[in-house]
Biopython code that builds the backbone (N, CA, C, O; Angstrom):
import numpy as np
from Bio.PDB.StructureBuilder import StructureBuilder

atoms = [
    (1, "MET", "N", (0.411, -1.010, 0.255)),
    (1, "MET", "CA", (-0.027, -0.233, 0.142)),
    (1, "MET", "C", (0.889, 1.512, -0.458)),
    (1, "MET", "O", (0.961, 2.214, 0.551)),
    (2, "PRO", "N", (1.231, 1.923, -1.129)),
    (2, "PRO", "CA", (2.045, 3.045, -1.495)),
    (2, "PRO", "C", (0.865, 4.391, -0.181)),
    (2, "PRO", "O", (-0.255, 4.409, 0.329)),
    (3, "ASN", "N", (2.220, 5.331, -0.235)),
    (3, "ASN", "CA", (1.076, 6.428, 0.519)),
    (3, "ASN", "C", (0.951, 7.213, -0.468)),
    (3, "ASN", "O", (0.679, 6.714, -1.560)),
    (4, "ALA", "N", (1.196, 9.322, -0.289)),
    (4, "ALA", "CA", (0.982, 9.954, -1.079)),
    (4, "ALA", "C", (2.120, 10.736, -1.578)),
    (4, "ALA", "O", (2.103, 11.651, -2.401)),
    (5, "LYS", "N", (3.285, 10.135, -0.834)),
    (5, "LYS", "CA", (4.766, 10.225, -1.170)),
    (5, "LYS", "C", (5.609, 9.491, -1.956)),
    (5, "LYS", "O", (6.608, 9.907, -2.543)),
    (6, "GLY", "N", (5.127, 8.289, -1.942)),
    (6, "GLY", "CA", (5.687, 6.943, -3.044)),
    (6, "GLY", "C", (6.162, 6.092, -1.514)),
    (6, "GLY", "O", (6.773, 5.056, -1.777)),
    (7, "GLY", "N", (6.042, 6.268, -0.465)),
    (7, "GLY", "CA", (6.287, 5.339, 0.638)),
    (7, "GLY", "C", (5.441, 4.198, 1.058)),
    (7, "GLY", "O", (4.269, 4.127, 0.689)),
    (8, "ILE", "N", (5.775, 3.652, 1.519)),
    (8, "ILE", "CA", (4.597, 3.157, 1.952)),
    (8, "ILE", "C", (4.119, 2.329, 3.370)),
    (8, "ILE", "O", (4.675, 1.697, 4.268)),
    (9, "VAL", "N", (2.592, 2.778, 2.958)),
    (9, "VAL", "CA", (1.800, 2.646, 4.437)),
    (9, "VAL", "C", (2.309, 0.896, 4.834)),
    (9, "VAL", "O", (2.944, 0.663, 5.862)),
    (10, "ASP", "N", (1.996, 0.026, 4.061)),
    (10, "ASP", "CA", (1.424, -0.650, 4.870)),
    (10, "ASP", "C", (2.346, -2.263, 3.747)),
    (10, "ASP", "O", (2.800, -2.030, 2.627)),
    (11, "ASP", "N", (2.406, -3.433, 4.266)),
    (11, "ASP", "CA", (2.844, -4.730, 3.207)),
    (11, "ASP", "C", (1.105, -5.156, 3.657)),
    (11, "ASP", "O", (0.459, -5.054, 4.700)),
    (12, "LEU", "N", (0.728, -5.787, 1.938)),
    (12, "LEU", "CA", (-0.002, -6.839, 1.944)),
    (12, "LEU", "C", (-0.278, -7.938, 1.050)),
    (12, "LEU", "O", (0.209, -7.785, -0.071)),
    (13, "LEU", "N", (-0.976, -9.086, 1.252)),
    (13, "LEU", "CA", (-0.861, -10.095, 0.529)),
    (13, "LEU", "C", (-2.091, -9.721, -0.777)),
    (13, "LEU", "O", (-2.673, -8.656, -0.571)),
    (14, "VAL", "N", (-2.342, -10.157, -1.517)),
    (14, "VAL", "CA", (-2.956, -10.154, -2.382)),
    (14, "VAL", "C", (-3.100, -10.911, -3.265)),
    (14, "VAL", "O", (-2.174, -11.255, -3.999)),
    (15, "TYR", "N", (-5.152, -11.619, -3.445)),
    (15, "TYR", "CA", (-5.564, -12.910, -3.967)),
    (15, "TYR", "C", (-6.849, -12.624, -5.143)),
    (15, "TYR", "O", (-8.000, -12.275, -4.878)),
    (16, "ARG", "N", (-6.447, -12.805, -6.072)),
    (16, "ARG", "CA", (-7.807, -12.996, -7.081)),
    (16, "ARG", "C", (-8.349, -13.849, -7.289)),
    (16, "ARG", "O", (-8.172, -14.430, -8.360)),
    (17, "ILE", "N", (-9.304, -14.331, -6.303)),
    (17, "ILE", "CA", (-10.126, -15.078, -6.471)),
    (17, "ILE", "C", (-10.956, -15.605, -7.270)),
    (17, "ILE", "O", (-11.227, -16.802, -7.165)),
    (18, "ASP", "N", (-11.548, -14.779, -8.273)),
    (18, "ASP", "CA", (-11.701, -15.321, -9.699)),
    (18, "ASP", "C", (-12.286, -13.753, -9.873)),
    (18, "ASP", "O", (-12.387, -12.937, -8.957)),
    (19, "HIS", "N", (-12.749, -13.479, -11.692)),
    (19, "HIS", "CA", (-12.732, -12.542, -12.268)),
    (19, "HIS", "C", (-13.240, -11.193, -11.298)),
    (19, "HIS", "O", (-12.887, -10.017, -11.376)),
    (20, "SER", "N", (-13.999, -11.713, -10.567)),
    (20, "SER", "CA", (-14.799, -10.779, -9.486)),
    (20, "SER", "C", (-14.188, -10.268, -8.105)),
    (20, "SER", "O", (-14.234, -9.091, -7.748)),
    (21, "VAL", "N", (-13.753, -11.047, -7.556)),
    (21, "VAL", "CA", (-13.305, -11.273, -6.781)),
    (21, "VAL", "C", (-11.584, -10.900, -6.084)),
    (21, "VAL", "O", (-10.510, -11.273, -6.558)),
    (22, "ILE", "N", (-11.740, -10.343, -5.261)),
    (22, "ILE", "CA", (-10.049, -10.133, -5.219)),
    (22, "ILE", "C", (-9.863, -10.004, -2.915)),
    (22, "ILE", "O", (-10.263, -9.170, -2.103)),
    (23, "CYS", "N", (-9.320, -10.903, -2.825)),
    (23, "CYS", "CA", (-8.762, -10.933, -1.345)),
    (23, "CYS", "C", (-7.246, -10.086, -0.699)),
    (23, "CYS", "O", (-6.046, -10.218, -0.940)),
    (24, "PHE", "N", (-7.770, -9.502, -0.101)),
    (24, "PHE", "CA", (-6.375, -8.249, 0.394)),
    (24, "PHE", "C", (-6.464, -9.210, 1.780)),
    (24, "PHE", "O", (-7.511, -9.580, 2.312)),
    (25, "VAL", "N", (-4.983, -9.541, 2.259)),
    (25, "VAL", "CA", (-4.871, -10.174, 3.238)),
    (25, "VAL", "C", (-3.986, -8.520, 3.716)),
    (25, "VAL", "O", (-3.373, -7.848, 2.886)),
    (26, "VAL", "N", (-4.165, -8.032, 5.641)),
    (26, "VAL", "CA", (-3.687, -7.331, 5.464)),
    (26, "VAL", "C", (-2.668, -7.638, 7.226)),
    (26, "VAL", "O", (-2.617, -8.775, 7.694)),
    (27, "ASN", "N", (-2.126, -6.686, 7.788)),
    (27, "ASN", "CA", (-1.241, -7.140, 8.543)),
    (27, "ASN", "C", (-2.757, -6.947, 9.627)),
    (27, "ASN", "O", (-3.784, -6.389, 9.240)),
    (28, "ALA", "N", (-2.584, -7.487, 10.865)),
    (28, "ALA", "CA", (-3.358, -7.994, 11.703)),
    (28, "ALA", "C", (-3.358, -6.325, 13.106)),
    (28, "ALA", "O", (-4.335, -5.870, 13.700)),
    (29, "ALA", "N", (-2.099, -5.926, 13.169)),
    (29, "ALA", "CA", (-1.731, -4.965, 14.341)),
    (29, "ALA", "C", (-2.394, -3.728, 13.091)),
    (29, "ALA", "O", (-2.458, -2.639, 13.661)),
    (30, "ASN", "N", (-2.793, -3.639, 11.871)),
    (30, "ASN", "CA", (-3.291, -2.868, 10.725)),
    (30, "ASN", "C", (-4.147, -2.676, 10.648)),
    (30, "ASN", "O", (-4.252, -1.560, 10.139)),
    (31, "ILE", "N", (-5.290, -3.206, 10.905)),
    (31, "ILE", "CA", (-6.499, -3.752, 10.103)),
    (31, "ILE", "C", (-7.221, -2.232, 9.934)),
    (31, "ILE", "O", (-7.595, -1.906, 8.807)),
    (32, "GLU", "N", (-7.363, -1.540, 10.786)),
    (32, "GLU", "CA", (-8.162, -0.593, 10.974)),
    (32, "GLU", "C", (-7.046, 0.670, 9.862)),
    (32, "GLU", "O", (-6.730, 0.667, 8.672)),
    (33, "LYS", "N", (-6.918, 1.079, 10.373)),
    (33, "LYS", "CA", (-5.170, 1.856, 9.608)),
    (33, "LYS", "C", (-5.600, 1.672, 7.906)),
    (33, "LYS", "O", (-6.043, 2.579, 7.201)),
    (34, "ASP", "N", (-5.328, 0.185, 7.452)),
    (34, "ASP", "CA", (-5.459, -0.354, 6.375)),
    (34, "ASP", "C", (-6.891, -0.479, 5.764)),
    (34, "ASP", "O", (-6.908, -1.178, 4.751)),
    (35, "TRP", "N", (-7.746, -0.113, 6.034)),
    (35, "TRP", "CA", (-9.150, -0.952, 5.937)),
    (35, "TRP", "C", (-9.085, 0.419, 5.649)),
    (35, "TRP", "O", (-8.985, 0.483, 4.424)),
    (36, "ASN", "N", (-9.089, 2.019, 6.317)),
    (36, "ASN", "CA", (-9.566, 3.329, 6.255)),
    (36, "ASN", "C", (-8.933, 3.559, 4.376)),
    (36, "ASN", "O", (-9.581, 4.219, 3.565)),
    (37, "TRP", "N", (-7.454, 2.785, 3.992)),
    (37, "TRP", "CA", (-6.222, 3.308, 3.376)),
    (37, "TRP", "C", (-6.949, 2.692, 2.070)),
    (37, "TRP", "O", (-7.007, 3.300, 1.001)),
    (38, "LEU", "N", (-7.714, 0.895, 2.383)),
    (38, "LEU", "CA", (-9.014, 0.596, 1.051)),
    (38, "LEU", "C", (-10.301, 1.450, 0.842)),
    (38, "LEU", "O", (-10.815, 1.551, -0.272)),
    (39, "VAL", "N", (-10.766, 2.016, 1.869)),
    (39, "VAL", "CA", (-11.929, 2.705, 1.626)),
    (39, "VAL", "C", (-11.509, 4.334, 1.401)),
    (39, "VAL", "O", (-12.475, 4.978, 0.992)),
    (40, "THR", "N", (-10.800, 4.797, 1.505)),
    (40, "THR", "CA", (-10.246, 6.370, 0.641)),
    (40, "THR", "C", (-9.781, 5.947, -0.613)),
    (40, "THR", "O", (-10.026, 6.757, -1.506)),
    (41, "HIS", "N", (-9.328, 5.173, -0.877)),
    (41, "HIS", "CA", (-8.424, 4.830, -2.045)),
    (41, "HIS", "C", (-9.750, 4.203, -3.292)),
    (41, "HIS", "O", (-9.902, 4.471, -4.484)),
    (42, "ASN", "N", (-10.383, 3.464, -2.531)),
    (42, "ASN", "CA", (-11.976, 2.837, -3.510)),
    (42, "ASN", "C", (-12.592, 3.998, -4.158)),
    (42, "ASN", "O", (-12.772, 3.977, -5.376)),
    (43, "LYS", "N", (-12.880, 4.864, -3.549)),
    (43, "LYS", "CA", (-13.377, 6.071, -3.639)),
    (43, "LYS", "C", (-13.161, 6.196, -5.217)),
    (43, "LYS", "O", (-14.188, 6.746, -5.616)),
    (44, "MET", "N", (-12.215, 5.921, -6.449)),
    (44, "MET", "CA", (-11.984, 6.058, -7.763)),
    (44, "MET", "C", (-13.260, 5.500, -8.517)),
    (44, "MET", "O", (-14.175, 5.920, -9.226)),
    (45, "PHE", "N", (-12.734, 4.133, -7.878)),
    (45, "PHE", "CA", (-13.542, 2.427, -8.190)),
    (45, "PHE", "C", (-14.395, 1.722, -8.217)),
    (45, "PHE", "O", (-14.724, 0.684, -8.791)),
    (46, "GLY", "N", (-14.972, 2.791, -7.097)),
    (46, "GLY", "CA", (-16.655, 2.092, -6.887)),
    (46, "GLY", "C", (-16.775, 0.819, -6.517)),
    (46, "GLY", "O", (-17.922, 0.374, -6.488)),
    (47, "ALA", "N", (-15.896, 0.116, -6.227)),
    (47, "ALA", "CA", (-15.850, -1.785, -6.042)),
    (47, "ALA", "C", (-16.672, -2.036, -4.894)),
    (47, "ALA", "O", (-16.887, -0.917, -4.428)),
    (48, "THR", "N", (-17.297, -2.959, -4.125)),
    (48, "THR", "CA", (-17.793, -3.012, -3.527)),
    (48, "THR", "C", (-17.060, -4.053, -1.855)),
    (48, "THR", "O", (-17.204, -5.271, -1.752)),
    (49, "LEU", "N", (-16.334, -3.180, -0.779)),
    (49, "LEU", "CA", (-14.929, -3.378, -0.193)),
    (49, "LEU", "C", (-16.085, -4.166, 1.137)),
    (49, "LEU", "O", (-17.027, -3.384, 1.258)),
    (50, "GLU", "N", (-16.246, -5.194, 1.945)),
    (50, "GLU", "CA", (-16.141, -6.202, 2.987)),
    (50, "GLU", "C", (-15.340, -6.314, 3.617)),
    (50, "GLU", "O", (-14.435, -6.969, 3.100)),
    (51, "ASN", "N", (-14.992, -5.700, 5.431)),
    (51, "ASN", "CA", (-14.374, -6.155, 5.909)),
    (51, "ASN", "C", (-14.314, -7.696, 6.371)),
    (51, "ASN", "O", (-14.998, -7.658, 7.394)),
    (52, "GLN", "N", (-13.897, -9.023, 6.214)),
    (52, "GLN", "CA", (-14.140, -10.008, 6.726)),
    (52, "GLN", "C", (-12.984, -10.355, 7.787)),
    (52, "GLN", "O", (-12.813, -11.569, 7.900)),
    (53, "SER", "N", (-12.049, -9.458, 8.687)),
    (53, "SER", "CA", (-10.858, -9.634, 9.651)),
    (53, "SER", "C", (-11.313, -10.229, 10.069)),
    (53, "SER", "O", (-10.991, -11.299, 9.552)),
    (54, "ASP", "N", (-12.635, -10.554, 11.492)),
    (54, "ASP", "CA", (-12.956, -11.000, 11.997)),
    (54, "ASP", "C", (-13.412, -12.225, 11.786)),
    (54, "ASP", "O", (-13.977, -12.759, 12.741)),
    (55, "GLN", "N", (-13.283, -13.053, 10.398)),
    (55, "GLN", "CA", (-14.027, -14.509, 9.592)),
    (55, "GLN", "C", (-12.624, -15.226, 9.303)),
    (55, "GLN", "O", (-12.664, -16.446, 9.142)),
    (56, "TRP", "N", (-11.576, -14.674, 9.235)),
    (56, "TRP", "CA", (-10.354, -15.199, 8.507)),
    (56, "TRP", "C", (-9.073, -15.162, 9.644)),
    (56, "TRP", "O", (-8.983, -14.266, 10.484)),
    (57, "SER", "N", (-8.373, -15.976, 9.556)),
    (57, "SER", "CA", (-6.674, -15.801, 9.842)),
    (57, "SER", "C", (-5.825, -16.259, 9.014)),
    (57, "SER", "O", (-6.059, -16.863, 7.967)),
    (58, "LEU", "N", (-4.570, -15.909, 9.586)),
    (58, "LEU", "CA", (-2.920, -16.413, 7.903)),
    (58, "LEU", "C", (-2.350, -17.015, 9.152)),
    (58, "LEU", "O", (-2.087, -16.449, 10.213)),
    (59, "LEU", "N", (-2.242, -17.992, 8.892)),
    (59, "LEU", "CA", (-1.119, -18.891, 9.334)),
    (59, "LEU", "C", (0.467, -19.014, 7.929)),
    (59, "LEU", "O", (0.406, -19.952, 7.133)),
    (60, "ALA", "N", (1.390, -18.262, 7.854)),
    (60, "ALA", "CA", (2.194, -17.785, 7.500)),
    (60, "ALA", "C", (3.337, -18.371, 8.032)),
    (60, "ALA", "O", (3.876, -17.832, 8.998)),
    (61, "LEU", "N", (4.128, -20.151, 7.193)),
    (61, "LEU", "CA", (5.430, -20.815, 8.016)),
    (61, "LEU", "C", (6.493, -20.214, 6.285)),
    (61, "LEU", "O", (6.484, -19.921, 5.089)),
    (62, "GLN", "N", (7.375, -20.442, 7.790)),
    (62, "GLN", "CA", (8.358, -19.653, 7.036)),
    (62, "GLN", "C", (9.981, -20.869, 7.243)),
    (62, "GLN", "O", (9.903, -21.484, 8.307)),
    (63, "GLY", "N", (10.910, -21.119, 6.651)),
    (63, "GLY", "CA", (12.075, -21.520, 6.919)),
    (63, "GLY", "C", (12.076, -23.141, 6.510)),
    (63, "GLY", "O", (11.227, -23.708, 5.824)),
    (64, "PRO", "N", (13.283, -23.738, 7.132)),
    (64, "PRO", "CA", (13.460, -25.744, 6.184)),
    (64, "PRO", "C", (12.515, -26.113, 6.948)),
    (64, "PRO", "O", (11.655, -26.666, 6.263)),
    (65, "LYS", "N", (12.156, -26.075, 8.373)),
    (65, "LYS", "CA", (11.607, -26.894, 9.190)),
    (65, "LYS", "C", (9.977, -26.591, 9.276)),
    (65, "LYS", "O", (9.241, -27.014, 10.167)),
    (66, "ALA", "N", (9.619, -25.852, 8.271)),
    (66, "ALA", "CA", (8.062, -24.725, 9.234)),
    (66, "ALA", "C", (7.367, -26.049, 9.036)),
    (66, "ALA", "O", (6.605, -26.417, 9.931)),
    (67, "THR", "N", (7.577, -26.997, 7.709)),
    (67, "THR", "CA", (6.437, -28.012, 7.840)),
    (67, "THR", "C", (6.065, -29.152, 8.460)),
    (67, "THR", "O", (4.985, -29.638, 8.795)),
    (68, "SER", "N", (7.560, -29.572, 8.564)),
    (68, "SER", "CA", (7.158, -30.568, 9.677)),
    (68, "SER", "C", (6.637, -30.993, 10.678)),
    (68, "SER", "O", (6.333, -32.163, 10.912)),
    (69, "ASP", "N", (6.411, -29.497, 11.751)),
    (69, "ASP", "CA", (5.359, -30.007, 12.788)),
    (69, "ASP", "C", (3.797, -29.653, 12.489)),
    (69, "ASP", "O", (2.866, -29.946, 13.239)),
    (70, "THR", "N", (3.719, -29.147, 11.572)),
    (70, "THR", "CA", (2.240, -28.410, 11.396)),
    (70, "THR", "C", (1.091, -29.463, 10.379)),
    (70, "THR", "O", (-0.130, -29.314, 10.359)),
    (71, "ASP", "N", (1.849, -30.480, 9.618)),
    (71, "ASP", "CA", (0.535, -31.558, 8.410)),
    (71, "ASP", "C", (-0.407, -31.356, 9.109)),
    (71, "ASP", "O", (-1.395, -30.788, 8.642)),
    (72, "TYR", "N", (-0.337, -31.965, 11.059)),
    (72, "TYR", "CA", (-1.542, -32.529, 11.376)),
    (72, "TYR", "C", (-2.882, -30.916, 11.331)),
    (72, "TYR", "O", (-4.080, -30.905, 11.048)),
    (73, "THR", "N", (-2.276, -30.190, 11.598)),
    (73, "THR", "CA", (-3.327, -28.969, 11.654)),
    (73, "THR", "C", (-4.327, -28.691, 10.527)),
    (73, "THR", "O", (-5.374, -28.120, 10.831)),
    (74, "THR", "N", (-4.152, -28.964, 9.535)),
    (74, "THR", "CA", (-5.097, -29.037, 8.630)),
    (74, "THR", "C", (-5.023, -29.915, 7.364)),
    (74, "THR", "O", (-3.884, -30.131, 6.948)),
    (75, "GLU", "N", (-6.102, -30.482, 6.654)),
    (75, "GLU", "CA", (-6.400, -31.391, 5.844)),
    (75, "GLU", "C", (-5.532, -31.758, 4.393)),
    (75, "GLU", "O", (-5.423, -32.620, 3.520)),
    (76, "ALA", "N", (-4.831, -29.977, 4.979)),
    (76, "ALA", "CA", (-4.260, -29.796, 3.218)),
    (76, "ALA", "C", (-2.726, -29.775, 3.899)),
    (76, "ALA", "O", (-2.427, -29.201, 4.947)),
    (77, "THR", "N", (-1.640, -30.715, 2.845)),
    (77, "THR", "CA", (-0.493, -30.862, 3.038)),
    (77, "THR", "C", (0.567, -29.878, 2.647)),
    (77, "THR", "O", (0.866, -29.493, 1.516)),
    (78, "ILE", "N", (1.122, -29.516, 3.916)),
    (78, "ILE", "CA", (1.404, -27.802, 3.637)),
    (78, "ILE", "C", (3.090, -28.331, 2.855)),
    (78, "ILE", "O", (3.805, -27.951, 1.928)),
    (79, "ALA", "N", (3.096, -28.953, 3.463)),
    (79, "ALA", "CA", (4.900, -29.872, 2.448)),
    (79, "ALA", "C", (4.910, -29.577, 0.519)),
    (79, "ALA", "O", (5.843, -29.383, -0.261)),
    (80, "LYS", "N", (3.244, -29.675, 0.295)),
    (80, "LYS", "CA", (3.280, -29.537, -1.491)),
    (80, "LYS", "C", (3.838, -27.989, -1.708)),
    (80, "LYS", "O", (4.805, -27.737, -2.428)),
    (81, "PHE", "N", (3.121, -27.042, -1.011)),
    (81, "PHE", "CA", (3.226, -25.653, -1.332)),
    (81, "PHE", "C", (4.938, -25.511, -1.515)),
    (81, "PHE", "O", (5.722, -25.796, -0.609)),
    (82, "LEU", "N", (5.208, -25.185, -2.402)),
    (82, "LEU", "CA", (6.891, -24.702, -3.120)),
    (82, "LEU", "C", (6.249, -22.888, -2.883)),
    (82, "LEU", "O", (5.088, -22.589, -2.603)),
    (83, "LEU", "N", (7.557, -21.800, -3.127)),
    (83, "LEU", "CA", (7.085, -20.605, -2.882)),
    (83, "LEU", "C", (5.961, -19.837, -2.294)),
    (83, "LEU", "O", (5.957, -19.701, -1.071)),
    (84, "GLN", "N", (4.979, -19.301, -3.020)),
    (84, "GLN", "CA", (4.409, -18.444, -1.708)),
    (84, "GLN", "C", (3.014, -19.077, -2.550)),
    (84, "GLN", "O", (3.069, -18.587, -3.678)),
    (85, "LEU", "N", (2.156, -19.705, -2.471)),
    (85, "LEU", "CA", (0.979, -19.967, -2.813)),
    (85, "LEU", "C", (-0.348, -20.285, -1.839)),
    (85, "LEU", "O", (-0.192, -20.405, -0.624)),
    (86, "HIS", "N", (-1.242, -20.371, -2.264)),
    (86, "HIS", "CA", (-2.556, -20.548, -1.309)),
    (86, "HIS", "C", (-3.248, -21.241, -1.409)),
    (86, "HIS", "O", (-3.168, -21.635, -2.572)),
    (87, "THR", "N", (-4.197, -21.880, -0.774)),
    (87, "THR", "CA", (-4.783, -23.306, -0.055)),
    (87, "THR", "C", (-6.283, -22.184, 1.016)),
    (87, "THR", "O", (-6.134, -21.089, 1.558)),
    (88, "TRP", "N", (-7.554, -23.056, 0.946)),
    (88, "TRP", "CA", (-8.430, -22.177, 1.755)),
    (88, "TRP", "C", (-8.652, -23.197, 2.919)),
    (88, "TRP", "O", (-9.528, -23.864, 2.370)),
    (89, "HIS", "N", (-8.540, -23.584, 3.713)),
    (89, "HIS", "CA", (-9.115, -24.635, 4.381)),
    (89, "HIS", "C", (-8.940, -24.532, 6.020)),
    (89, "HIS", "O", (-8.356, -23.602, 6.576)),
    (90, "SER", "N", (-9.650, -25.832, 6.804)),
    (90, "SER", "CA", (-10.132, -25.223, 7.747)),
    (90, "SER", "C", (-9.001, -25.728, 9.067)),
    (90, "SER", "O", (-8.373, -26.683, 8.611)),
    (91, "CYS", "N", (-8.792, -25.595, 9.712)),
    (91, "CYS", "CA", (-7.806, -25.693, 10.788)),
    (91, "CYS", "C", (-8.324, -26.198, 12.129)),
    (91, "CYS", "O", (-8.998, -25.402, 12.781)),
    (92, "TRP", "N", (-8.130, -27.262, 12.567)),
    (92, "TRP", "CA", (-8.370, -27.771, 14.073)),
    (92, "TRP", "C", (-9.803, -27.707, 14.423)),
    (92, "TRP", "O", (-10.196, -27.233, 15.489)),
    (93, "GLY", "N", (-10.904, -28.395, 13.127)),
    (93, "GLY", "CA", (-12.340, -27.838, 13.151)),
    (93, "GLY", "C", (-12.237, -27.421, 12.385)),
    (93, "GLY", "O", (-13.166, -26.767, 11.909)),
]
sb = StructureBuilder()
sb.init_structure("model")
sb.init_model(0)
sb.init_chain("A")
sb.init_seg("    ")
for serial, (resi, resn, name, xyz) in enumerate(atoms, 1):
    if name == "N":
        sb.init_residue(resn, " ", resi, " ")
    sb.init_atom(name, np.array(xyz, "f"), 0.0, 1.0, " ", f" {name:<3s}", serial, name[0])
structure = sb.get_structure()
């Protein structure tokens, strides 16, 4: 997310779910700030925005041993993901 001077407001992940749905994943510590940025900058686009922050979580696994102890948490086999890919799954229930 750029600021008016070309700097950075915050980093985020953006996923295009299909031709009309885009998912922005922001830093949980900055939800309000990042949401306000999206609302302000959406005025020129008029897209429908919905803050679903309280309904989703992001689990970021990093490092060479990240998958060894985590495959039991989800029905997805985490080790199959190389680099940065995503999947939608339920964890712990």
